[in-house]
C-alpha positions in Angstrom: 112.6 56.5 24.2 111.3 54.0 26.7 108.4 54.9 29.0 110.5 54.4 32.2 113.2 56.9 31.2 113.8 59.9 33.4 116.4 62.6 33.5 117.2 62.7 37.2 118.3 59.4 38.8 117.5 60.7 42.2 113.8 61.3 41.2 112.5 58.1 39.6 108.8 58.0 38.5 106.1 56.4 40.6 104.9 53.0 39.6 101.1 52.9 40.0 100.9 49.1 39.3 103.3 48.5 42.2 101.3 50.8 44.4 98.1 48.9 43.6 99.8 45.6 44.3 101.1 46.8 47.6 97.7 48.0 48.8 96.1 44.5 48.3 95.3 42.4 51.4 96.1 38.7 51.7 92.8 38.1 50.0 94.1 40.0 46.9 91.5 42.7 47.4 92.0 46.4 48.1 90.0 49.0 50.0 91.3 51.6 47.5 88.9 51.9 44.5 91.5 53.4 42.1 95.1 54.5 42.3 96.2 56.5 39.3 99.3 58.6 38.5 99.4 61.4 35.9 102.5 63.0 34.6 101.3 66.6 35.0 98.2 68.5 36.0 97.2 71.9 37.4 95.6 70.6 40.6 94.9 67.0 41.8 92.3 68.5 44.1 90.4 70.1 41.2 90.7 67.0 39.1 89.4 64.7 41.8 86.6 67.1 42.7 85.4 66.9 39.1 85.7 63.1 39.3 83.6 63.1 42.5 80.9 65.1 40.8 80.9 62.6 38.0 80.3 59.7 40.5 83.8 58.5 41.3 83.9 56.0 44.2 85.2 56.6 47.7 88.9 55.7 48.1 89.9 57.0 44.7 93.5 58.3 44.6 95.1 60.6 42.1 98.9 61.3 42.2 100.7 63.7 40.0 104.4 63.7 39.1 104.1 67.5 38.7 101.4 69.9 39.8 101.8 73.3 38.3 98.9 75.1 40.0 98.6 73.4 43.3 96.7 75.1 46.2 97.3 75.1 49.9 95.2 76.5 52.7 94.1 80.1 52.6 94.5 80.2 48.8 98.3 79.9 48.9 100.0 78.5 45.8 102.1 75.3 46.0 104.6 74.1 43.5 107.6 71.8 43.4 109.9 70.5 40.6 108.7 67.4 38.8 109.0 64.1 40.8 110.5 66.0 43.8 107.4 65.6 46.0 104.5 63.4 46.7 101.5 65.4 45.4 98.2 63.6 45.6 94.5 63.8 46.4 92.1 61.3 48.0 88.4 61.1 47.5 86.5 60.2 50.7 82.8 60.1 51.4 82.3 59.9 55.2 78.7 59.3 56.1 79.1 61.2 59.4 77.4 64.2 61.0 78.8 67.5 59.8 80.2 68.3 63.2 82.6 65.4 62.8 84.0 66.5 59.5 86.6 68.9 60.8 88.5 66.0 62.3 89.2 64.7 58.8 91.7 67.5 58.3 93.5 66.6 61.5 93.3 62.9 60.7 95.1 63.5 57.4 97.9 65.4 59.2 98.3 62.5 61.6 98.5 60.1 58.7 101.2 62.0 56.8 103.2 62.5 60.0 103.0 58.8 61.0 103.8 57.6 57.4 106.9 59.8 57.2 108.2 58.5 60.5 107.4 54.9 59.7 109.0 54.9 56.2 112.0 57.1 56.8 112.6 57.2 60.6 112.3 61.0 60.6 110.6 62.4 63.7 107.7 64.6 62.8 105.2 66.9 64.6 102.1 68.8 63.6 101.4 72.5 63.7 97.6 73.0 64.0 95.7 72.1 62.1 97.7 69.8 59.8 101.1 71.2 58.7 103.7 68.5 59.1 107.0 69.7 60.7 110.5 68.3 61.1 111.8 70.4 64.0 110.6 73.9 63.2 110.5 73.4 59.4 107.5 72.4 57.3 107.8 69.3 55.2 104.2 68.8 54.2 101.0 70.7 53.9 97.4 69.6 53.4 94.2 71.0 52.0 90.8 69.3 52.7 87.8 70.6 50.7 84.2 69.6 50.9 82.4 69.2 47.6 78.8 68.5 46.8 78.1 65.6 44.5 74.8 64.0 43.1 75.3 61.2 45.7 76.0 63.4 48.7 78.9 65.4 50.1 82.5 64.3 49.6 85.9 65.3 50.9 88.9 65.9 48.7 92.0 65.5 50.8 95.0 67.1 49.0 98.6 66.4 50.3 101.9 67.8 49.3 105.0 66.2 50.8 108.5 67.6 50.0 110.7 64.5 49.3 113.8 65.3 47.2 113.7 69.1 47.1 117.2 70.6 47.4 117.8 73.6 49.5 117.8 76.0 46.6 114.4 74.5 45.4 112.5 75.1 48.7 109.6 77.6 48.3 110.5 79.4 51.6 113.4 79.3 54.1 111.1 77.7 56.7 110.5 74.6 54.6 112.5 71.4 54.4 112.4 68.0 52.6 112.9 64.4 53.5 116.3 64.3 51.6 117.6 67.3 53.5 116.6 65.8 56.8 118.1 62.3 56.1 121.0 63.4 53.8 120.4 60.4 51.6 118.1 59.5 48.7 114.5 58.9 49.5 112.3 56.8 47.3 108.8 58.2 47.0 107.3 54.8 46.3 107.5 53.3 49.8 106.6 56.6 51.3 103.4 56.7 49.2 102.6 53.2 50.1 103.0 53.9 53.8 100.9 57.0 53.5 98.0 55.2 51.8 98.1 52.3 54.2 98.1 54.7 57.2 95.2 56.7 55.8 93.2 53.5 55.3 93.8 52.4 58.9 93.1 55.7 60.5 90.1 56.5 58.4 88.6 53.1 58.9 89.0 53.3 62.7 87.5 56.9 62.7 84.5 56.0 60.6 83.9 52.8 62.6 83.7 55.0 65.7 81.1 57.2 64.0 83.7 60.0 63.8 84.1 60.2 67.6 87.6 61.6 68.2 87.6 60.2 71.7 88.0 56.7 70.2 91.7 57.4 69.7 92.1 60.1 67.1 92.1 63.0 69.6 94.9 61.4 71.6 96.9 60.5 68.5 96.7 64.1 67.3 97.5 65.7 70.7 100.6 63.5 71.0 102.0 64.9 67.8 100.7 68.5 68.1 103.7 70.8 68.6 101.4 73.9 68.9 100.1 73.0 72.3 101.8 74.8 75.1 103.2 77.5 72.8 102.5 81.2 72.6 100.8 81.6 69.3 99.2 84.2 67.0 96.2 83.0 65.0 95.2 85.1 62.1 91.5 84.5 61.4 89.7 84.5 58.0 88.2 87.9 58.7 91.7 89.4 59.2 91.5 89.7 63.0 94.0 87.8 65.2 94.1 86.0 68.5 97.2 86.0 70.7 97.7 83.7 73.6 98.9 80.3 74.7 97.6 77.2 72.9 96.0 75.0 75.6 94.0 72.2 74.0 92.2 70.7 71.1 88.5 70.6 71.7 86.0 67.9 70.6 85.4 69.5 67.3 89.1 69.8 66.4 89.4 73.5 67.3 92.4 75.1 68.9 91.7 76.5 72.3 93.8 79.6 73.1 94.1 81.2 76.5 94.2 85.0 75.9 94.2 87.9 78.3 90.4 88.2 77.8 89.7 84.5 78.4 89.7 81.4 76.3 89.1 81.6 72.5 88.6 78.7 70.2 90.0 79.0 66.7 88.2 76.9 64.1 90.0 78.2 61.0 93.0 80.4 60.5 96.8 80.7 60.1 98.7 79.9 63.3 102.3 81.2 64.0 104.4 79.7 66.8 105.9 82.5 68.8 108.0 80.6 71.3 108.9 77.0 72.1 106.4 74.8 73.9 106.7 74.6 77.7 
């Protein structure tokens, strides 16, 4: 059976050689150190964390056609049928102060949202910190993990984007996919290419600005953030919760919430939108 055979014509495999070619500049060079696709793995984040510890270079990318033990934020499990999603992880090594690192998670959300809109025309927004929404439905989730390596700390940026999932394949009723939103086939290859190009541009600008969000990232995020202006409930890692109106994103990427007892800043937690933005 030929290597390019697949059982579902709506879900062709990714072509890593075409991705590598598409990421080259006019000088036939690429910022991306490695772009690899595996047929199946438990977790691209776990695999890339091991590679980082073994000395893998910044801008290493690992995509999986099927991820059978993927993880989302707060320890949630994430799975999708083979070749129905873009599941990938990026290895980044920002040499920036620790106080700037939280913005990497928000930057990744902006990159996915912008890439989806650019490649498909679908309008997207962000739910703090980095869930990508179409309307009120989640189309992508991200997980950013810091890992220690012999050459210093690194960030593993995991991304899961629902591309061709059908309605009966969605993990929850509040999810969606690009195919469901366009009602036509969506090729993952150009979406992946748009995503990696967007990450490269945003990450380069952010690091060139020494991680200062005021150099453009803060405004880019706020423009897309559907959480601002809404009544929200934020469940914190210790189990407590914050209720109020989401007012702002502070300089460290935290969500500022106006509560009856005054302003609270949420640095980590699970946010639920309670009513439309005003």
